DOKOLLUM-586420 format. One line per 5 residues: number of its first residue (from 0); their letters; for each residue y, x, z of N, C-alpha, C. Coordinates in Angstrom, 2 decimals, decimal comma, m for minus. Layout:
NUM = a = Y:X:Z:Y:X:Z:Y:X:Z ~ ... $
This chain:
0 = mtnkp = 53,03:19,60:2,32:53,59:18,59:2,79:54,74:18,64:3,72 ~ 55,63:18,01:3,81:56,99:18,34:4,77:56,88:17,08:5,78 ~ 58,24:17,34:6,37:58,28:16,39:7,65:58,37:15,08:7,06 ~ 57,94:14,08:8,03:58,02:12,43:7,39:58,94:11,92:8,34 ~ 59,65:10,89:7,47:60,63:9,94:8,06:60,02:9,10:9,21 $
5 = apfis = 58,86:8,52:9,21:58,50:8,20:10,52:57,56:8,85:11,19 ~ 57,49:8,91:12,58:56,54:9,56:13,43:55,00:9,36:13,03 ~ 54,08:10,53:12,94:52,86:10,26:13,24:52,30:10,95:14,18 ~ 51,47:10,08:15,19:51,06:10,45:16,56:49,57:10,33:16,53 ~ 48,95:11,47:16,77:47,37:11,41:17,12:47,04:11,28:18,77 $
10 = fegge = 46,13:10,64:18,83:45,36:10,32:20,32:44,10:11,10:20,37 ~ 44,09:12,02:21,21:42,75:12,88:21,40:42,20:12,72:22,77 ~ 41,07:13,19:23,11:40,37:12,86:24,35:39,11:12,72:24,19 ~ 38,20:13,16:25,33:37,04:12,87:25,24:36,32:11,48:25,20 ~ 34,85:11,25:25,09:34,46:9,76:25,18:34,74:9,07:26,61 $
15 = gsgkt = 35,31:7,85:26,30:35,51:7,16:27,40:37,14:7,39:28,00 ~ 38,03:8,08:27,26:39,30:8,32:27,89:40,13:7,12:27,67 ~ 39,81:6,02:26,86:40,65:5,02:26,65:41,68:5,15:25,50 ~ 41,41:5,88:24,57:42,41:6,00:23,61:42,65:4,82:22,86 ~ 41,74:4,05:22,61:41,87:2,77:21,99:42,80:1,53:22,74 $
20 = tqikm = 42,49:1,62:23,88:43,73:0,79:24,84:44,89:1,36:24,74 ~ 45,11:2,73:24,68:46,59:3,08:24,95:47,26:3,02:23,54 ~ 46,31:2,98:22,40:46,95:3,07:21,14:47,44:1,42:20,93 ~ 46,67:0,74:21,40:46,98:m0,74:21,25:48,37:m1,08:22,19 ~ 48,35:m0,30:23,42:49,56:m0,75:24,26:50,76:0,04:23,52 $
25 = lsdwl = 50,63:1,29:23,23:51,78:1,89:22,58:52,35:1,42:21,16 ~ 51,53:0,48:20,46:51,64:0,02:19,15:52,59:m1,34:19,62 ~ 52,15:m2,19:20,72:52,87:m3,29:21,10:54,35:m2,84:21,54 ~ 54,48:m1,93:22,30:55,61:m1,44:22,99:56,68:m1,18:21,82 ~ 56,03:m0,22:20,95:56,99:0,02:19,65:57,40:m1,12:18,80 $
30 = vdkgc = 56,40:m1,97:18,56:56,85:m3,04:17,91:57,86:m3,99:18,86 ~ 57,69:m4,07:19,87:58,76:m4,57:20,67:60,35:m4,20:20,59 ~ 60,15:m2,94:20,32:61,46:m2,05:20,05:61,76:m2,07:18,58 ~ 61,27:m2,81:17,81:61,62:m3,00:16,34:60,86:m1,92:15,49 ~ 59,95:m1,33:15,85:59,50:m0,27:14,88:58,21:m0,87:14,19 $
35 = avhat = 57,94:m0,69:12,96:56,98:m1,01:11,95:55,61:0,18:12,66 ~ 54,63:m0,41:12,83:53,17:0,51:13,16:52,07:0,24:12,43 ~ 51,49:0,95:12,32:49,97:1,32:11,91:49,17:1,86:12,41 ~ 48,16:1,03:13,24:47,28:1,85:14,09:46,07:2,17:13,28 ~ 45,41:3,41:13,37:44,19:3,68:12,34:43,37:4,62:13,21 $
40 = repgg = 42,28:5,15:12,56:41,32:6,11:13,38:40,71:6,87:12,50 ~ 39,95:8,04:12,96:39,37:8,97:12,21:37,89:9,19:13,09 ~ 36,74:9,08:12,29:36,74:8,80:10,99:36,70:7,29:10,88 ~ 36,87:6,57:9,61:36,70:5,06:9,50:37,89:4,34:9,23 ~ 39,24:5,05:9,06:40,48:4,51:8,95:40,74:3,71:7,61 $
45 = tvegk = 39,74:4,00:6,62:39,85:3,67:5,27:38,68:2,93:5,00 ~ 38,66:2,10:3,98:37,38:1,54:3,42:36,11:2,23:3,18 ~ 36,51:3,54:2,69:35,68:4,51:2,22:35,26:5,37:3,52 ~ 36,39:5,45:4,17:35,85:6,21:5,60:35,01:5,75:6,53 ~ 34,97:4,22:6,38:33,75:3,34:7,11:32,39:3,86:7,09 $
50 = siral = 32,16:4,24:5,57:30,93:4,70:5,33:30,42:5,93:5,80 ~ 31,69:7,00:5,82:31,36:8,24:6,22:31,30:8,31:7,88 ~ 32,16:7,11:8,69:31,95:6,86:10,30:30,27:6,80:10,47 ~ 29,80:5,79:9,56:28,23:5,67:9,88:27,43:6,64:9,65 ~ 27,79:7,77:8,91:27,05:8,90:8,94:27,20:9,78:10,15 $
55 = vvegk = 28,22:10,00:10,56:28,60:11,06:11,73:28,58:10,44:13,18 ~ 28,82:9,30:13,28:28,67:8,71:14,67:27,30:7,84:15,01 ~ 26,59:7,63:14,21:25,32:6,88:14,27:24,30:7,76:14,11 ~ 22,95:7,40:14,69:21,73:8,27:14,42:21,42:8,98:15,56 ~ 20,17:9,92:15,20:19,89:11,28:16,14:20,73:12,29:16,30 $
60 = pgrls = 21,06:13,00:17,44:22,01:13,94:17,55:21,85:15,02:16,59 ~ 20,88:15,50:16,33:20,50:16,69:15,45:20,26:16,53:14,03 ~ 20,58:15,43:13,57:20,36:14,87:12,10:21,00:15,50:11,18 ~ 22,23:16,10:11,39:23,34:16,54:10,76:23,75:18,02:11,23 ~ 23,91:19,17:10,59:24,37:20,23:11,03:25,78:20,28:11,31 $
65 = prtet = 26,05:21,17:12,13:27,75:21,19:12,34:28,47:21,33:11,10 ~ 28,07:22,22:10,23:28,89:22,10:8,90:28,87:21,18:7,91 ~ 27,85:20,22:7,95:27,70:19,16:7,26:28,52:18,06:7,87 ~ 28,49:17,95:9,27:29,51:17,16:9,77:31,05:17,67:9,75 ~ 31,13:18,73:9,71:32,80:19,28:9,67:33,23:18,78:8,18 $
70 = llyma = 32,30:18,95:7,11:32,87:18,77:5,68:32,98:17,19:5,69 ~ 32,05:16,14:6,31:32,21:14,92:6,15:33,42:14,54:6,91 ~ 33,76:15,11:7,92:35,05:14,59:8,66:36,12:14,99:7,96 ~ 36,30:16,17:7,08:37,30:16,69:6,34:37,64:15,67:5,10 ~ 36,35:15,41:4,57:36,80:14,42:3,39:37,39:13,13:3,75 $
75 = drshh = 36,82:12,71:4,82:37,47:11,39:5,36:38,93:11,58:5,96 ~ 39,24:12,89:6,41:40,55:13,29:6,77:41,49:13,07:5,35 ~ 40,95:13,90:4,41:41,84:14,02:3,22:42,13:12,82:2,73 ~ 41,22:11,88:2,61:41,49:10,46:1,84:42,53:9,46:3,01 ~ 42,31:9,80:4,25:43,15:9,14:5,21:44,65:9,73:4,90 $
80 = ietii = 44,71:10,90:4,84:46,07:11,54:4,92:46,79:10,87:3,63 ~ 46,24:10,85:2,48:46,62:10,68:1,13:46,83:9,01:1,07 ~ 46,07:8,20:1,66:46,38:6,77:1,51:46,68:6,09:2,65 ~ 46,55:6,54:3,80:47,22:5,77:4,96:48,41:6,50:5,82 ~ 48,18:7,77:6,08:49,23:8,47:6,78:50,39:8,49:6,03 $
85 = vpnte = 50,21:9,23:4,96:51,79:9,68:4,28:52,18:8,43:3,80 ~ 51,50:7,74:3,06:52,24:6,37:2,55:53,13:5,75:3,39 ~ 52,47:5,33:4,74:53,03:4,74:5,71:54,28:5,27:6,12 ~ 54,09:6,68:6,69:55,30:7,31:7,24:56,39:7,53:6,32 ~ 56,12:7,78:5,05:57,34:7,71:3,85:57,80:6,67:3,83 $
90 = kgvwv = 57,29:5,27:4,20:58,16:3,96:4,11:58,62:3,72:5,48 ~ 58,82:4,54:6,55:59,10:4,16:7,71:58,38:3,76:8,83 ~ 56,91:3,62:8,57:56,02:3,01:9,50:55,39:4,02:10,14 ~ 55,72:3,90:11,69:54,90:4,76:12,59:53,28:4,77:12,47 ~ 52,53:5,86:12,34:51,14:5,77:12,31:50,69:6,38:13,77 $
95 = lsdrf = 49,76:5,63:14,21:49,08:6,08:15,53:47,73:6,16:15,27 ~ 46,88:7,35:15,19:45,73:7,27:14,86:44,76:8,00:16,11 ~ 43,59:7,21:16,29:42,58:7,62:17,24:41,78:8,67:16,68 ~ 42,16:9,77:17,10:41,75:11,51:16,66:42,30:11,69:15,33 ~ 42,44:12,98:15,19:43,01:13,47:13,92:42,17:15,12:13,71 $
100 = vdstf = 42,63:16,14:13,20:42,02:17,18:13,01:41,39:18,11:14,22 ~ 42,31:17,97:15,26:42,07:18,58:16,54:40,78:18,31:16,99 ~ 40,33:17,01:16,71:38,90:16,75:17,33:37,97:17,30:16,54 ~ 38,03:17,66:15,25:37,21:18,44:14,62:37,13:19,86:15,08 ~ 38,22:20,48:15,26:38,48:21,84:16,04:37,48:21,89:17,37 $
105 = vyqsy = 37,90:20,74:18,11:37,19:20,75:19,41:35,54:20,50:19,50 ~ 35,17:19,41:18,72:33,84:19,16:18,56:32,98:20,18:17,64 ~ 33,47:20,82:16,60:32,81:21,48:15,81:33,00:23,06:16,06 ~ 34,14:23,59:16,63:34,22:24,91:17,12:34,04:25,14:18,52 ~ 34,86:24,58:19,35:34,71:24,72:20,80:33,28:24,27:21,37 $
110 = arglp = 32,78:23,14:20,76:31,68:22,69:21,63:30,43:22,96:20,74 ~ 30,42:23,37:19,30:29,32:23,44:18,51:29,20:24,90:18,11 ~ 30,33:25,69:18,46:30,26:26,95:18,01:30,62:27,52:16,41 ~ 31,13:26,52:15,54:31,52:27,11:14,32:32,83:27,85:14,54 ~ 33,07:29,01:13,52:34,15:29,86:13,98:35,35:28,86:13,61 $
115 = fdeik = 36,48:29,02:14,22:37,43:28,20:14,33:38,20:28,50:12,98 ~ 38,40:29,58:12,42:39,17:29,87:11,34:38,33:29,29:9,96 ~ 37,07:29,15:10,14:36,50:28,47:8,88:36,67:27,05:8,79 ~ 36,80:26,50:9,96:37,20:25,09:10,00:38,74:25,07:9,38 ~ 39,57:25,68:9,88:41,03:25,82:9,53:41,09:25,93:7,97 $
120 = svydf = 40,10:26,85:7,27:40,37:27,03:6,07:40,16:26,03:5,23 ~ 39,14:25,17:5,68:38,67:23,90:4,88:39,78:22,84:4,93 ~ 40,49:22,91:6,40:41,60:21,89:6,45:42,71:22,48:5,63 ~ 42,90:23,48:5,61:44,33:24,21:4,70:44,20:23,90:3,37 ~ 42,93:23,68:2,84:42,49:23,54:1,60:43,08:22,35:0,69 $
125 = fakdf = 43,24:21,30:1,75:43,78:20,04:1,39:45,04:19,64:2,19 ~ 45,37:20,03:3,07:46,50:19,73:3,96:47,33:20,67:4,78 ~ 47,22:21,81:4,12:47,99:22,91:4,81:49,39:22,62:5,49 ~ 49,44:23,12:6,56:50,67:22,97:7,69:51,04:21,47:7,74 ~ 49,92:20,29:7,53:50,32:19,09:7,82:49,60:18,99:9,25 $
130 = epdmt = 50,32:18,35:10,19:49,89:18,07:11,56:50,69:16,94:12,18 ~ 50,42:16,50:13,26:51,16:14,94:13,56:52,44:15,54:14,34 ~ 53,38:14,80:14,45:54,51:15,04:15,08:54,33:15,03:16,48 ~ 53,17:14,43:17,20:53,15:14,61:18,47:51,75:14,27:18,71 ~ 50,78:14,80:19,53:49,46:14,64:20,01:49,37:14,14:21,55 $
135 = illdi = 48,87:12,90:21,75:48,68:12,69:23,10:47,09:12,81:23,43 ~ 47,09:13,62:24,40:45,86:13,97:25,11:45,37:13,12:26,34 ~ 44,45:12,41:26,09:43,98:11,72:27,63:43,03:12,51:28,15 ~ 43,44:13,18:29,09:42,24:14,09:29,93:41,60:13,50:30,88 ~ 40,23:13,46:30,76:39,54:12,78:31,50:38,25:13,75:32,15 $
140 = dpeig = 37,77:13,47:33,15:36,59:14,29:33,69:35,25:13,75:33,11 ~ 34,48:14,50:32,15:33,72:13,86:31,27:32,53:13,22:31,92 ~ 32,01:13,56:33,16:31,38:12,81:33,80:31,49:11,33:33,96 ~ 33,10:10,93:34,40:33,54:9,76:34,35:33,82:9,12:32,93 ~ 34,06:9,86:32,08:34,23:9,53:30,80:33,10:8,90:30,02 $
145 = lkraa = 31,83:9,61:30,26:30,73:9,06:29,65:30,21:8,01:30,31 ~ 30,47:7,87:31,55:30,06:6,56:32,30:31,07:5,05:31,69 ~ 32,15:5,67:31,62:33,10:4,45:30,92:32,68:4,07:29,81 ~ 32,31:5,35:28,79:31,77:4,81:27,48:30,54:4,02:27,49 ~ 29,61:4,30:28,38:28,27:3,49:28,31:28,62:2,33:28,66 $
150 = qgkgr = 29,54:1,92:29,55:30,04:0,55:30,05:31,20:m0,33:29,29 ~ 31,43:0,60:28,46:32,76:m0,09:27,54:32,18:m1,61:26,93 ~ 33,20:m2,41:27,29:33,08:m3,60:26,60:33,44:m3,67:25,21 ~ 32,65:m4,28:24,25:33,03:m4,50:23,07:32,71:m2,90:22,05 ~ 32,02:m2,11:22,92:31,75:m0,75:22,18:30,55:m0,84:21,24 $
155 = nlnem = 30,49:m0,40:20,13:29,44:m0,23:19,15:28,21:0,61:19,78 ~ 27,35:m0,13:20,01:26,04:0,72:20,86:25,46:1,39:19,84 ~ 25,55:1,22:18,41:25,08:2,18:17,58:25,83:3,38:17,61 ~ 26,99:3,52:18,00:27,78:4,65:17,64:27,90:5,52:19,12 ~ 26,73:5,84:19,33:26,55:6,55:20,70:25,98:7,99:20,55 $
160 = rfesl = 26,13:8,64:19,52:25,61:9,80:18,91:25,84:11,05:19,67 ~ 27,16:11,00:19,99:27,84:12,17:20,77:27,70:12,06:22,24 ~ 27,80:10,69:22,79:27,58:10,44:24,08:26,18:10,98:24,62 ~ 25,34:11,04:23,80:23,86:11,34:24,09:23,94:12,87:23,98 ~ 24,81:13,87:23,96:24,60:15,04:23,73:24,52:15,89:25,17 $
165 = gldfh = 24,84:15,15:26,14:24,75:15,81:27,65:26,15:16,08:28,06 ~ 26,21:16,27:29,30:27,40:16,65:30,15:27,91:17,88:29,75 ~ 27,06:18,88:29,61:27,57:20,23:29,45:28,31:20,42:28,02 ~ 27,89:19,54:27,02:28,57:19,66:25,79:29,85:18,90:25,96 ~ 30,06:17,82:26,83:31,23:17,35:26,86:32,38:17,93:27,84 $
170 = rkire = 31,70:18,85:28,63:32,60:19,79:29,37:33,34:20,60:28,48 ~ 32,87:21,11:27,35:33,08:22,16:26,63:34,30:21,21:25,77 ~ 33,80:20,13:25,41:34,98:19,40:24,76:36,31:19,35:25,60 ~ 36,07:18,68:26,73:37,20:18,81:27,71:37,96:20,34:27,45 ~ 37,27:21,32:27,90:38,01:22,57:27,89:38,56:23,03:26,65 $
175 = gyldm = 37,87:22,52:25,63:38,63:22,83:24,18:40,05:22,00:23,91 ~ 39,88:20,87:24,47:41,24:20,17:24,21:42,37:20,65:25,12 ~ 41,95:21,05:26,32:43,03:21,66:27,17:43,36:23,08:26,66 ~ 42,55:23,90:25,88:43,05:24,81:25,32:43,96:24,64:24,11 ~ 43,44:23,86:23,37:44,29:23,17:22,26:45,64:22,96:22,58 $
180 = aakns = 45,73:22,05:23,72:47,14:21,72:24,32:47,87:22,93:24,69 ~ 47,25:23,83:25,42:47,87:24,93:25,96:48,57:25,79:24,72 ~ 47,85:25,79:23,39:48,42:26,75:22,42:49,35:26,12:21,60 ~ 49,34:24,86:21,86:50,33:23,75:20,67:51,11:22,98:21,90 ~ 51,60:23,40:22,93:52,57:22,82:23,95:53,60:22,04:23,46 $
185 = aryav = 54,08:22,59:22,26:55,35:21,74:21,68:54,95:20,36:21,05 ~ 53,78:20,14:20,73:53,31:19,21:20,12:52,59:18,35:20,99 ~ 51,83:18,73:21,81:51,05:18,15:22,84:51,89:17,33:23,98 ~ 51,28:16,18:24,55:51,50:15,64:25,78:50,25:15,26:26,29 ~ 50,14:15,96:27,70:48,68:15,69:28,25:48,78:14,71:29,28 $
190 = vsvgd = 48,00:13,76:29,38:48,05:12,63:30,35:46,88:12,57:31,05 ~ 46,86:12,76:32,33:45,58:12,59:33,30:45,27:11,39:33,52 ~ 44,02:10,94:33,03:43,49:9,82:33,35:43,17:9,49:34,49 ~ 42,29:10,20:35,17:41,88:10,35:36,62:41,49:8,75:36,86 ~ 41,95:8,37:38,03:41,80:6,88:38,52:42,78:6,14:38,19 $
195 = qdpda = 43,98:6,66:37,25:45,01:5,61:37,04:44,67:4,44:36,20 ~ 45,22:3,30:36,43:45,16:2,12:35,52:45,69:2,12:34,36 ~ 45,38:1,37:33,50:45,90:1,57:32,04:47,48:1,40:32,01 ~ 47,83:0,76:32,93:49,43:0,25:32,79:50,22:1,57:33,30 ~ 49,75:2,36:34,28:50,08:3,59:34,72:50,17:4,94:33,83 $
200 = ihaei = 49,16:4,66:33,00:48,97:5,65:31,66:49,66:5,33:30,64 ~ 50,09:4,19:30,51:50,75:3,67:29,46:52,20:4,22:29,74 ~ 52,70:3,97:30,75:54,09:4,24:31,31:54,12:5,73:31,01 ~ 53,40:6,70:31,26:53,60:8,07:31,09:53,73:8,31:29,54 ~ 52,91:7,64:28,89:52,94:7,82:27,52:54,29:7,30:26,89 $
205 = ttavq = 54,71:6,08:27,20:56,03:5,70:26,77:57,06:6,62:27,15 ~ 57,17:7,24:28,43:58,04:8,18:28,71:57,99:9,45:28,07 ~ 56,82:9,90:27,70:56,80:11,03:26,67:57,27:10,90:25,29 ~ 56,82:9,43:24,70:57,18:9,35:23,44:58,70:9,05:23,39 ~ 59,40:8,24:24,32:60,72:8,46:24,48:61,69:9,67:24,31 $
210 = krfhl = 61,09:10,44:25,13:61,46:11,88:25,27:61,54:12,70:23,90 ~ 60,21:12,63:23,27:60,15:13,20:22,23:60,80:12,75:21,06 ~ 61,16:11,53:20,82:61,72:10,96:19,69:62,94:10,29:20,02 ~ 63,68:10,21:21,23:64,68:9,85:21,58:65,09:8,27:21,13 ~ 63,90:7,62:21,77:64,37:6,01:21,54:65,10:5,49:22,59 $
C-alpha cells in the first residue's frame, strides 16, 4: 500500500486518556477548515467489527488468550483498512481512528508478553508497510486514567474488561506507548494530558497537526 491522498491519523493512549473527546474536537476543527473527515475506531469501526469488539472488550479478563485476542484485533483491522481507511483517504477524506495497530503492539506485546515480531508478522501478512501518517499519543498517568474511565459519562459499562486488569498492567501500557513513540518519533506527537482541560489539549493537537500537514 502506498501513500494516501488524504491523511490517516491514529489516536493512542491508555484508558481514560480522552481520545474520544479529542477526536471529536479535531474532527470539528478540520471540518471548519473545509476538510472532509471520517472518524472511526478499532475495534468496531465497521458493522462486522462491532461483533469483534463485543468479543474482545466485554466479559471476564482471562476468557481469551493473548494470541486469540491478537488475531481478532487483526481481523477487525484488515477489514477496517480495506473498507474504511483506504477508500476514504483515496477520495480525499481525512480519517481519524481511535486506536490502530500500535494498540495491539502495546497491549499484547508490552503488557501481555507476546513477542513483538510475531505480532508484526501477522500484521505484515495483510498490511505490510501501511501505517498512519501521524499518531497522536495522549499520555496519562494510568491511576488517573482508570479513575476517569470508571467515571466516564456515556461509557459502556459492559466494555470494562481491560480496565479490570489492574494498575500494574496499565503502567506497562503507558511504558509501551512511550517506547513506541520514542522509536517512531517522526510519526508520533505526544501530548501530556496531566491536569490540562480538553481545550488546552486540543490546542496542542491542532498545533501539531498544522505543523505536520502545513494547514
